[in-house]
C-alpha positions as CSV (number, residue, x, y, z in Angstrom):
1,M,75.9,73.6,125.4
2,K,75.6,75.1,121.8
3,S,76.8,78.5,123.1
4,M,80.1,77.2,124.6
5,Q,80.3,75.2,121.3
6,A,80.0,78.4,119.1
7,D,82.5,80.5,121.5
8,R,85.0,77.4,120.7
9,R,84.5,77.9,116.7
10,L,84.3,81.9,117.1
11,I,87.7,81.6,119.0
12,K,89.3,78.8,116.8
13,F,88.7,80.9,113.7
14,A,89.9,84.0,115.1
15,M,93.1,82.3,116.6
16,A,93.8,81.2,112.7
17,A,93.9,84.6,111.2
18,P,97.0,85.6,110.1
19,Y,99.3,88.2,112.1
20,L,99.8,91.5,109.7
21,A,103.3,92.8,109.4
22,R,103.8,96.5,110.1
23,E,104.0,97.1,106.2
24,E,100.8,95.1,105.3
25,E,98.8,96.5,108.1
26,R,99.8,100.2,106.9
27,D,99.2,99.2,103.4
28,L,95.7,97.9,104.1
29,A,94.9,101.2,106.2
30,I,95.5,103.2,103.3
31,R,93.7,101.6,101.0
32,W,90.5,101.6,103.3
33,K,91.5,105.3,104.2
34,E,92.0,106.9,100.8
35,C,90.2,104.2,98.7
36,Q,87.1,103.0,100.7
37,D,88.2,99.8,100.4
38,Q,86.1,97.5,102.7
39,H,88.1,94.1,101.9
40,A,90.5,96.2,103.1
41,R,88.9,97.0,106.6
42,N,87.6,93.6,107.4
43,Q,91.3,92.2,106.7
44,I,92.6,94.2,109.4
45,A,89.5,93.5,111.6
46,L,89.9,89.8,111.3
47,A,93.4,90.0,112.2
48,H,92.7,91.2,115.2
49,M,90.0,89.3,116.5
50,R,92.1,87.5,118.8
51,L,92.9,91.1,120.6
52,V,88.7,91.1,121.0
53,I,88.6,87.6,122.6
54,A,91.3,88.4,125.0
55,M,89.7,91.5,126.2
56,A,86.5,89.7,126.3
57,S,87.9,87.0,128.7
58,K,88.7,89.3,130.9
59,F,85.2,90.8,131.3
60,R,83.8,87.3,131.7
61,G,83.7,87.9,135.6
62,F,80.5,89.9,134.9
63,G,78.1,87.0,133.9
64,L,77.6,88.0,130.4
65,P,78.1,85.8,127.8
66,L,81.5,85.6,125.9
67,S,79.8,85.3,122.5
68,D,78.1,89.1,123.3
69,L,81.2,90.6,124.3
70,I,83.1,89.2,121.7
71,Q,80.4,90.8,119.5
72,E,80.1,93.9,121.0
73,G,84.4,94.0,121.2
74,Y,84.1,93.6,117.1
75,V,81.6,96.5,116.9
76,G,84.4,98.5,118.5
77,L,87.3,96.9,116.7
78,L,85.1,98.1,113.2
79,E,84.9,101.6,114.6
80,A,88.6,102.0,115.0
81,A,89.4,100.3,111.8
82,A,87.0,103.3,110.5
83,R,88.9,105.9,112.4
84,F,92.8,104.7,112.1
85,E,95.0,107.2,110.9
86,P,97.8,105.3,109.1
87,A,99.9,108.8,108.7
88,R,100.3,108.8,112.5
89,D,102.8,105.5,112.6
90,V,100.8,103.8,115.1
91,R,100.2,100.1,115.4
92,F,96.6,99.3,114.8
93,S,96.3,97.3,117.9
94,T,97.5,99.9,120.1
95,Y,94.6,102.4,118.7
96,A,92.1,99.5,118.1
97,G,92.6,98.4,122.0
98,W,90.4,101.8,123.6
99,W,87.7,101.2,121.2
100,I,87.0,97.8,122.0
101,R,87.4,98.1,125.7
102,A,85.0,101.0,125.5
103,S,82.5,99.2,123.6
104,M,82.5,95.8,125.9
105,Q,82.3,98.4,129.1
106,D,79.1,100.2,127.5
107,Y,77.7,96.8,126.6
108,I,78.0,95.6,130.6
109,L,76.6,98.7,132.0
110,R,73.5,98.4,129.5
111,N,73.2,95.0,130.4
112,W,74.5,93.8,133.7
113,S,72.2,95.3,136.4
114,I,68.4,95.9,135.8
115,V,69.2,99.0,138.1
116,R,71.7,101.1,136.1
117,G,74.6,102.5,137.7
118,G,76.1,105.9,136.9
119,T,77.9,106.2,133.4
120,S,80.4,109.1,134.1
121,S,84.1,108.5,133.6
122,S,84.8,108.1,137.4
123,Q,81.7,105.7,137.9
124,K,83.1,103.4,134.9
125,A,86.2,103.3,137.0
126,L,84.7,102.5,140.1
127,F,82.3,99.7,138.4
128,F,85.1,98.2,136.8
129,N,87.8,98.5,139.1
130,L,85.9,98.0,143.1
131,R,86.6,94.4,142.9
132,R,90.2,93.9,142.0
133,L,91.0,96.8,144.4
134,R,89.3,95.3,147.2
135,A,90.8,92.0,146.5
136,K,94.1,93.6,146.3
137,L,93.8,95.6,149.7
138,A,92.2,92.5,151.5
139,Q,95.1,90.2,150.2
140,G,97.8,93.2,151.5
141,D,96.3,93.6,154.8
142,S,93.4,91.3,156.3
143,Q,93.2,93.3,159.4
144,L,91.7,95.9,157.1
145,T,87.8,97.0,157.9
146,E,85.4,97.4,155.3
147,Q,85.2,101.2,156.1
148,A,88.8,101.4,155.5
149,I,88.6,99.2,152.4
150,H,86.3,101.6,151.0
151,Q,88.4,104.3,152.2
152,E,91.1,103.7,150.3
153,I,89.4,102.9,147.0
154,A,87.8,105.9,146.9
155,S,91.2,107.9,147.2
156,A,92.7,105.5,144.4
157,L,89.5,106.3,142.0
158,G,89.1,109.8,143.1
159,V,85.3,109.3,144.0
160,S,83.4,109.8,147.3
161,L,83.3,107.1,150.1
162,K,79.3,107.1,149.5
163,D,79.8,106.3,145.8
164,V,82.0,103.5,146.6
165,Q,79.7,101.7,149.2
166,T,76.7,102.0,146.8
167,M,78.7,100.3,143.9
168,D,79.9,97.6,146.2
169,A,76.6,96.8,148.1
170,R,75.0,96.7,144.2
171,L,78.1,94.7,142.5
172,A,77.9,91.9,146.2
173,G,74.0,91.9,145.3
174,N,72.8,89.8,142.2
175,D,69.4,90.8,140.4
176,S,66.5,89.0,140.5
177,S,64.0,88.0,137.9
178,L,60.3,89.6,138.5
179,Q,59.0,86.1,136.8
180,A,61.2,84.0,139.9
181,P,58.8,82.2,142.1
182,L,57.8,83.9,145.8
183,S,59.1,80.6,147.6
184,A,60.7,77.4,146.2
185,G,57.7,75.2,147.5
186,S,55.1,78.2,146.9
187,P,51.7,76.3,146.0
188,D,49.9,78.8,143.9
189,G,52.8,79.6,141.7
190,G,53.0,83.0,142.3
191,E,55.9,85.3,141.1
192,K,57.8,88.4,142.6
193,L,56.0,90.3,139.8
194,D,52.8,89.7,142.0
195,M,53.9,91.4,144.9
196,L,54.6,94.9,143.0
197,A,52.4,97.6,144.3
198,S,50.0,98.4,141.4
199,E,50.2,102.1,140.4
200,E,46.7,101.9,139.8
201,M,43.8,103.2,142.4
202,P,42.3,100.6,144.2
203,P,38.8,99.1,142.9
204,D,36.6,100.9,145.4
205,E,38.2,104.2,144.7
206,Q,38.0,103.5,140.9
207,V,34.5,102.7,141.2
208,S,33.8,105.6,143.3
209,G,35.3,108.2,140.9
210,M,33.4,106.7,137.9
211,I,30.2,107.0,139.8
212,D,31.5,110.8,140.8
213,G,32.6,111.6,137.3
214,E,29.2,110.7,135.9
215,R,27.4,112.7,138.4
216,R,29.7,115.6,137.9
217,L,29.1,115.4,133.9
218,Q,25.1,115.5,134.5
219,W,26.0,118.5,136.5
220,L,27.8,120.3,133.9
221,N,25.3,119.5,131.2
222,G,22.1,120.6,133.5
223,A,24.5,123.9,134.3
224,M,24.9,124.4,130.6
225,T,21.6,124.8,129.9
226,K,21.4,127.7,132.1
227,L,23.6,129.5,128.8
228,N,22.4,131.0,125.8
229,E,23.6,129.5,122.5
230,R,26.5,131.8,122.1
231,E,28.0,131.4,125.6
232,V,27.6,127.6,125.3
233,K,29.7,127.7,122.0
234,I,32.4,130.1,123.6
235,I,32.8,127.3,126.9
236,R,32.8,124.2,124.8
237,A,35.4,125.9,122.4
238,R,37.3,127.8,125.1
239,R,37.0,125.1,127.9
240,L,35.6,121.7,126.6
241,S,37.4,121.1,124.2
242,E,41.4,119.6,123.9
243,D,42.6,122.4,121.4
244,G,41.2,125.4,123.3
245,A,40.3,127.9,120.9
246,T,41.9,131.5,121.4
247,L,39.8,134.8,121.9
248,E,41.1,136.1,118.7
249,E,39.8,132.9,117.1
250,L,36.7,132.9,118.7
251,G,36.2,136.7,118.0
252,T,36.6,136.3,114.2
253,Q,34.1,133.3,114.0
254,L,31.4,135.2,116.0
255,G,32.3,138.7,114.4
256,I,33.1,140.4,117.4
257,S,36.3,141.3,119.3
258,K,38.4,139.2,121.5
259,E,37.9,141.4,124.4
260,R,34.0,141.0,124.2
261,V,34.5,136.8,123.7
262,R,36.3,137.1,127.2
263,Q,33.5,139.3,128.7
264,I,30.9,136.8,127.6
265,E,33.5,133.6,129.0
266,S,33.7,135.3,132.0
267,R,29.7,136.0,132.4
268,A,29.1,132.4,131.4
269,L,31.3,130.9,134.1
270,E,29.9,132.6,136.9
271,K,26.7,131.3,135.5
272,L,28.3,127.9,135.7
273,K,29.4,128.3,139.1
274,S,26.4,129.4,140.5
275,A,24.4,126.5,138.9
276,L,27.1,124.0,139.8
277,V,26.8,125.4,143.7
278,T,23.4,124.7,143.4
279,A,23.7,121.2,142.3
280,D,26.3,120.5,145.1
281,P,27.1,122.9,147.9
282,H,30.8,121.3,148.2
283,M,31.8,122.8,144.9
284,A,31.5,126.4,146.8
285,G,35.4,125.9,147.9
């Protein structure tokens, strides 16, 4: 109720804004363009708020709040005012229409559905014209099949039949909140979110993985005791560190060549493999 009252106040305020004569509009545009007069830009924008409201009303069928559509349209209106070139001798309303419409359409595409549609120019045209064309075709010939209607729309908009069918199915269905109850009489108050498959491993696999991980860590620590001090340092720096030291860095630290570091590392890995296979024969593969 409050939202509707706010919408009515906004519409009343916009409709009360005075129209601008052509010369007055041009003078304001020049003041903004040449002198960065913010007041002049705001005057142009305010005088064209009724254009924003008129366009917003055409998009109400997408189920979004009128106030939000008007707000997005106003953003487009300000963008148009900032870019307007008075030297082109075009009325501002003609120029601003594209920016207002584009801003509203982008907002609708971002918010109309949880499952996002395509954002190419052809997909936008399909999204915003499909229902209008469908109604027009059905009214003209009630005998047309769904396939025929989809084919006509595809031809008219220059998109594939599959794109039309996919978009039509998407527009025909409503988004469902994951917080919605499973059923009207659900005794446990469960939500649809509860039925989503978890990306985590099942509890039994998690426990098994933890046990296996701890066991392997013990085996690794035991195998490391088979290495001498320099081999341990190289393996820890090269294989057990997040950064992973380079052969050259270790060579500098140990006062040997990087080729010698590589040889020691290779020998140490062979020792580890042998020790781990002894601890768990399954690691031989």
